[in-house]
Phi, psi and omega in degrees: 000122177297130183254343186090149178284145172304135180263172179311126176105335182276051185271145187302135171232096191285352180268343184259171178241142179266125171265103186268110188263137174228123185287174176267193178305155177073352167088161175202153170293141182305324184292333176284318179298323183267346188049056181216139181295335177221141179225171173226156177271129182246355175187168177089198180220196186287340180269325177211118184214162179253133181236148171230165169312145177286340172306154192294319184276324178071015186257135184264173186302341173279004179079023178242149177275117193274150183200141180227142179251123181252113181246359194301338177277352183292319177283339187250283187086226178287164175300319178294321178294320184294315184293317179300320172306319183297319180287337178269005189301310175311320178295312180306315180293320176294327180286317173300331182299319180304330186275347181270011191290154178292169171267164178101185183295350177266357186297322178293326177289330176291308180307317179305308184294322177297318180287330175290320179297320181296319179302317179298325175296317177305307177311305189290335171297323181281319181297318184291320184283333168289339176287324181281319187282316184267303184298304181280315177284297188295325189255315183276310184292321178266011184210273195289327189246328185067092188279177178292152172305147352273014185282355181268354172245320179049068168054038173084005181292335182303335178268001181275154168306153186295324179290323171299313176303321180297315185293319180289324181282340178293341176297338175293313169290333176296318172302313181301314178305314179302324181291318178302321183290326177282328176287326178295334185275357183290149168233157181291351175143172180301129177220114177275337180226078183292163178295306182243125182273069187258003190292323171298328179280334169304312188295322181293308178303313185303313173301320180295305187300315176297325172294320179292321180299310181300315185299322181290317176304314175307318187286327174291320178287319181289328181290318176306313184294316181293343181291337175273315177176120184282144170247174176298319187291318178296316184299314187290322175295322171301311181299317184294320177294317169301326179290327171304311176300316185291322178297312184304317185292317182297320181300335187264333185287330182281109181307135178071000180304311184255359174241002178272133182302325192284338183239016180299317180295316179301313176305306189297309176307308186305313182298314176296315180305307193288339171294317186288324182286325176295321175294319175301306178308321180295319176294317177294324172296316176301318187286319183298310182298312180291330182272357180283112179265005184288170182288152179250165181294149177276006182303157186275347169239167181301126187298129175087340190291326177295321180291323176296314176296330176289319178295323181298309187289320180293313171308321178296323180289319174301309179294327177294319167302317176294321174296318178298314180301319174298311184288325171293330181293333185272108183265000179306148182246145177294113172073014182063018166257160187280081179233207171300127167308137182310115176087003172306323183300333179296322176295315185299310184294317183293329170292327169303310189292316184292317178297320175297325185278318182290323177286324172300316179291320174300313179297326177296312178305301187300317181279331174298322181287328173286326178283326179276346185076026186277346185254018187286126167076007174239016172096003175094194186283172183312139183313315177302323180294323182295312181298322181289319182292326182292314179302319175304305179298318178295324182295313184292325172295308180302316176301315179294315176302323187293314184304312181294320179293319174301321181300311185293315188292324186282337192304321185296311180296315178299322181288325183295314183292317178300315181300317179298317172302315186296320182297318181290321181282329178236085187283334181240124193233113177294150183308324187283353186254001185302311180298321182291315181298329181288319178295318177302306182309311180297327179290308171304311179299321178293325180292331184279354177299338174304325174300339181258016184290330180296314175291314183298317179297320181296324182285317174299319173306319179298337176296354174306335177297332177303307175302320185290322181289330176286327175289326170301318180290326180293334180284349174284354178081009186267150185281149171311317174298322175297312180297314180299323181290310185286316180277322185243356184067020181270143175291162180299330174303327177291319178293315180298335182286317178294326174292315176293331169298312179297317172293318172299326179295316182294324173295323184281325181293313175301322178294319181302321190286315176299314182294313171312322176299315187287310186285341174291340175266329184268330187248112179307316187293325186285328183285328181299321191261327185247327178303344182306332182301311184294316179298323184277321182300318187266009176294324186271136186283168185280096178247359183231314187235118180292341181260019169289163171302143179293163184268131181279342182294329173310332176259311192297314180295307173304324180295321183290312179297325173300311185289317181304309177301324177291321186289327180291338181280342185248353188222167176302323193180170177224119178270115183269120175253116176234124182257138171057227184300333179296331174306317174296320178300315186290320178302312180291330175296314182306312181302336181268351184284142176290158187310312184287345181271319181300330185292344181238037183226139168237159185233128173236115176249151185200136189059038181275132176263020183309307183258330177298322181242306190292321182289335172280316185290315183240067186292344181278340187242321187237055191263187179291334173304307181297320173299321172291330178296318176302313188294321181290329180300317180267018181047041177059027172265077184219119170247137177233121181262131178213160185238150174283345173279355187273108179282001185248306183279162175195194178280166179253320177239331183210131182291323180066033185287151173305131185087347173298152176299144180297146176290152179297120189295337177286344183256108184296337183296335182282358176255008180287309193281139174217115179283131177257127178290124182231126355287166173303325178207163185274333192242158177304143178287155179307126182093347180263155186253351177218156189292157172305138186282157174279134183267320178067237180269001184298142181301307175069044178297336179272358186288148180302325181291322180296310181294326177295315179299325181292318181294323179299307189285337176288316180297325182289328180287315175309310184294323184289330176283000000 
């Protein structure tokens, strides 16, 4: 990774220590990170760079040289790239899900299910676009239904034979596949030593997904042609295309087949071969369909399309239920504490990806048909999409009720725990500070809702049954209105309200995502509060879905490790200060450092989610064993500052609450965490006009407790040298 040459003023000082600060998600300006009016860049580039104060010496009153690493533009970049992430959001969620898999013997099975779900998302993407291009435009608008002008002629295509119309408009889903292929070829930046060596796996996954996408398009075209009368050529092409799909599924379904070193060469050759075969079959299919002059069916919709869409949606729900069942079956807990059951995050993220993909696909077909007038007089869009929209509406309503109920149920316990913490911190409360104490208690109670995320996630994962039930009923071929009237006694208007509600919810969601994509790039405040999704989602490399956004960690972590190594050559030591997600980047960078560099490094984390969230969400990769390895690498020159008012960060090894037993002196991990009382006091300090503010998740590099930790670790570094 090119680091850039040391610029003027970045001169070696063997006597001092560098305090290297790394910000958390959503980014921050270097002037804010360093608390300096002017800064200069000393290494890196415009996307990820190292900055120092503009003054010549750059040394703060504590005798350390300040430096900041700004990586906030790596996950986002341009507005176009950010908007691309919006459309790739379901793929990104399915990709993160595989990194949340549990440890133990079920891990390989969970990985296989996650990858099959990711493949299903690509298949459904192609099926929905085929629904617009082939079913709606080529079949209905130019033939069966006659859409609104000018879509009823489509530049003269209305006079063409049906087969030629289908072959020409099949170029639209092919172009969509090509766009995905181009997006999947992106990288986060030049990386000579990436954090995760997954690029060969990405190439294999990309070939498999493109092959499956082309095969599905072939199946849609050939099923429509065979619906009127099969010939030898159409039957053969259909069988070969189905075989390509089965090979793609088999490559992903066999645990370890595509990511194990022993089978890597075979998997690579097979993936490339099946991609070539799929492309050849696509050309043959287009030629066969376009050249077939026989009469076509007089059905109102493209023959066979509804069944294919229903099979894709039903398979999606089956995979999701299987995945949820596997991770819910495993009741092991991370670190033995009552948090998220290990690997449950995989089911939750997969449920979000599946729900979003199904809703977007159904909304695309449904809304496009309504806009063009292609569903007039024939009962509406294909039945599977109507059931999916209804399931989306029911799922959103159930999730909203669940979150509300969980907030109410947990409120009493959270308030009780918060009151106990506040009472220990402030045993004597003057009358004029009662209101302030009430605010502190409320803030702590709100922050402790994080502890209930495990139960909330488990319940949400169980909501996959809603989608499965609607898919099962939809497979019977019955209309939603008919089922609601016969089983529930509801009028047809109630179902129409659900369908309309699902459509409006989806439109609102899409508008929110698009707006968020623009404002996350242009507005610092919006990015700080909403852009966290992109920063966390694009942290993990593409190990499940090849069309997900690339991982910026492949650049950021090696870049940090290289810079730390350079600084230890020119300075007495390097104090790594990581806030929030920055602590995770630094922890991974520490694991990459060579032994002679680690001897001159110390670590200060604050507002860190390493244990509170990451060790529970990603039990196979950021667990207690890994965190202890980080401590051992820096010879336990590690302090972690945390506050009870912080809803994100927490302790790493020991809470050190008032009244907790003293840590084992023989265990250095027990000395890492330091709890900060927040606020320091309820009333204004002498000479001050206002009370100390609540810091919560705020970094606070200028706070007295932070500076004291810096001085302590600096002295330990100098002593080690």
